[in-house]
C-alpha positions in Angstrom: -20.9 -17.4 -0.6 -20.3 -18.4 -4.2 -16.2 -17.9 -4.5 -14.4 -15.9 -7.1 -10.8 -16.5 -8.7 -9.5 -12.8 -7.0 -6.5 -11.2 -7.7 -5.6 -9.7 -4.1 -2.7 -7.1 -3.4 -1.9 -5.1 -0.4 0.0 -1.9 -0.7 2.0 -1.0 2.5 3.5 2.1 3.9 6.6 1.0 5.3 9.1 3.0 8.2 5.6 4.1 9.6 5.9 2.7 12.9 9.2 4.7 13.8 7.9 7.7 11.7 4.9 8.3 14.5 5.5 10.7 17.1 3.7 11.3 20.6 3.8 15.0 20.0 0.4 15.7 19.3 0.7 18.1 16.2 2.9 15.9 14.7 1.1 12.9 15.3 -2.2 14.8 13.9 -0.3 15.9 10.7 1.3 11.9 10.4 -2.4 10.6 10.4 -3.0 13.8 7.3 0.3 12.5 5.6 -0.7 8.7 5.7 -4.2 9.4 5.0 -3.0 11.6 1.6 0.2 9.0 0.7 -2.6 6.1 0.7 -5.3 8.1 -1.9 -2.8 9.1 -4.3 -1.9 5.1 -3.7 -5.6 3.9 -4.7 -6.1 6.5 -7.4 -3.2 5.1 -9.2 -5.0 1.9 -9.5 -8.4 2.4 -10.9 -8.6 -1.5 -12.3 -8.2 -2.7 -8.6 -11.5 -2.3 -6.1 -10.6 -0.9 -2.5 -11.5 -3.8 0.3 -10.2 -2.3 3.2 -7.9 1.1 4.4 -5.7 -1.1 6.7 -4.1 1.3 9.6 -0.8 2.2 6.9 -1.8 -0.1 4.2 -4.9 -0.5 1.3 -6.2 -4.0 0.5 -7.3 -4.2 -3.2 -8.7 -6.9 -5.1 -9.9 -7.5 -8.8 -11.5 -10.2 -10.2 -9.2 -12.5 -12.0 -11.4 -13.9 -14.9 -11.9 -10.1 -15.9 -8.5 -9.4 -16.5 -8.6 -7.4 -20.0 -5.0 -7.8 -21.4 -2.0 -9.8 -20.3 -2.2 -12.3 -17.0 -2.4 -12.1 -13.4 1.4 -10.9 -12.9 1.4 -8.4 -15.3 -1.5 -6.8 -14.3 0.0 -6.8 -10.4 3.6 -5.4 -11.8 1.5 -2.7 -13.7 -0.6 -1.6 -10.6 2.6 -1.4 -8.2 4.7 0.5 -11.1 1.6 3.2 -11.2 1.2 3.8 -7.3 4.7 3.5 -6.4 5.3 6.1 -8.7 1.7 8.4 -7.2 3.3 7.4 -4.0 6.5 9.3 -4.5 5.0 12.1 -6.2 2.7 12.9 -2.9 5.5 12.3 -0.3 7.3 14.9 -2.0 4.5 17.3 -1.8 4.7 16.6 1.9 8.2 17.3 2.6 8.4 20.4 0.5 5.1 21.4 2.6 6.4 24.8 5.2 5.5 22.6 8.5 8.4 21.8 10.5 7.0 19.1 12.5 8.3 15.5 12.5 5.4 13.6 11.0 6.1 16.5 7.8 9.9 16.6 7.7 10.8 13.0 8.5 7.6 11.9 5.2 10.8 11.2 3.2 12.1 8.6 5.1 8.5 6.2 4.3 8.5 3.7 1.4 6.0 1.2 -0.1 5.8 -2.2 -0.3 3.5 -4.7 -1.8 2.3 -8.2 -1.4 0.1 -10.1 -3.6 -1.7 -13.4 -3.9 -4.0 -15.4 -6.6 -6.8 -17.4 -5.2 -10.3 -17.8 -4.0 -12.2 -15.2 -1.6 -15.9 -14.5 -1.3 -17.6 -12.1 -0.3 -19.3 -11.2 2.9 -21.9 -8.6 3.6 -22.0 -7.6 7.7 -24.2 -4.9 8.3 -23.9 -2.1 5.6 -20.0 -3.4 5.4 -18.8 -5.7 2.2 -15.3 -7.7 2.4 -13.7 -10.5 1.1 -13.3 -13.8 3.1 -11.3 -16.7 2.8 -7.9 -18.7 3.2 -6.4 -16.4 0.2 -6.9 -13.3 2.0 -5.7 -14.8 5.3 -2.7 -15.5 3.2 -2.0 -12.2 1.5 -1.7 -10.6 5.1 0.5 -13.0 6.3 2.9 -12.7 3.1 3.3 -8.9 5.0 5.1 -10.3 7.9 7.9 -11.7 5.7 11.6 -10.8 6.5 12.3 -8.6 3.7 15.9 -7.7 2.9 14.7 -4.6 0.5 13.0 -1.3 1.3 10.8 -0.9 -1.2 9.4 -4.5 -3.2 6.5 -6.1 -5.0 6.7 -10.1 -3.1 4.5 -12.8 -5.5 3.0 -15.2 -4.2 4.2 -18.7 -5.1 0.7 -19.6 -6.7 0.8 -16.1 -8.6 4.3 -16.7 -9.7 3.5 -19.8 -11.0 1.2 -18.8 -13.2 3.8 -19.0 -16.4 4.5 -15.2 -17.2 8.2 -14.5 -17.0 9.9 -11.9 -14.1 12.8 -10.6 -15.2 15.1 -11.1 -11.5 12.6 -12.6 -9.5 14.2 -14.7 -6.3 12.6 -16.8 -4.6 11.6 -15.7 -1.1 11.1 -18.9 1.8 8.1 -18.0 4.5 6.3 -19.5 7.2 3.0 -18.4 7.3 1.1 -18.2 10.7 -1.8 -20.5 10.4 -1.2 -21.9 6.8 2.3 -23.3 7.2 5.5 -23.2 4.8 5.4 -21.4 1.3 7.3 -19.8 -1.1 7.0 -16.4 -2.8 9.4 -14.4 -5.2 10.7 -11.5 -4.5 11.0 -8.4 -7.6 13.2 -5.2 -6.4 10.5 -2.1 -7.0 13.0 -0.5 -9.5 12.6 -3.7 -12.0 9.1 -3.0 -11.9 8.8 0.6 -12.0 11.6 2.1 -13.5 14.0 4.5 -11.7 12.1 7.7 -10.5 12.5 10.6 -13.0 14.0 14.2 -10.8 10.7 16.2 -9.3 10.2 19.3 -10.5 11.1 22.6 -7.7 7.8 22.9 -5.9 6.9 26.5 -6.3 6.0 28.8 -3.1 2.3 28.6 -3.9 2.1 25.2 -4.1 4.2 24.9 -0.8 2.2 27.3 1.3 -0.5 25.8 -0.3 0.3 22.4 1.0 1.4 23.7 4.4 -2.1 25.4 4.9 -4.0 22.1 3.8 -2.0 19.7 6.1 -2.9 22.1 9.0 -6.5 22.6 8.3 -7.0 18.6 7.9 -4.9 17.8 11.0 -7.4 20.3 13.3 -10.1 17.8 13.9 -7.1 15.4 15.4 -5.7 17.7 17.4 -9.2 18.8 18.9 -9.5 15.1 19.8 -12.7 15.1 17.4 -11.5 12.2 15.1 -9.6 9.4 16.0 -7.3 7.1 14.3 -9.2 4.0 12.6 -8.1 0.7 13.7 -8.2 -2.5 11.9 -7.9 -6.1 13.6 -4.9 -8.2 12.8 -5.8 -11.0 9.9 
């Protein structure tokens, strides 16, 4: 397998574990809401290819040799800014529907964080599935386990950060990555990347009713046991 220089990025929904509930209606709507949030996040980063949906996270990548403007850090921070805005717009849509279940009413507690790394990865095909493999793919996934004292952030690996681009207000974070060892990363607060979110417009009653009917319809297969949450093995 030939490897290529790759920009690897994971957008991860924070707070999902405590967000889940055991009630069947809430669980169904939690699945639907998470799916809609991830769809909004993925659509906001068209320059990146979706490699895998991993539970409540999206793993994306792009060939680092094909960047069409700026460097890899800029590509990551601009993508993170767009995905962050899209996530919060969709989160507002979820919260303002008329469903009273926990999964809808407590979606406002969900956050979005990003980890990114620059390294070598190779494409592998197993049956009809195409995926990226390599030690750097493992590296970016291990970065998700870092203890960071911020609800929303962009965490850049040292290999990515050292590409020579200035990142205002970045601070170094020491990591111990399982199977890899000590590593440094650089934390950027999401507000420093995306700016303050503008106040959202007040939703109309027709839009709130439409959203409520939509989440009820999408959640029905989960409630009836016709669809189950996909599970992805940890890297």
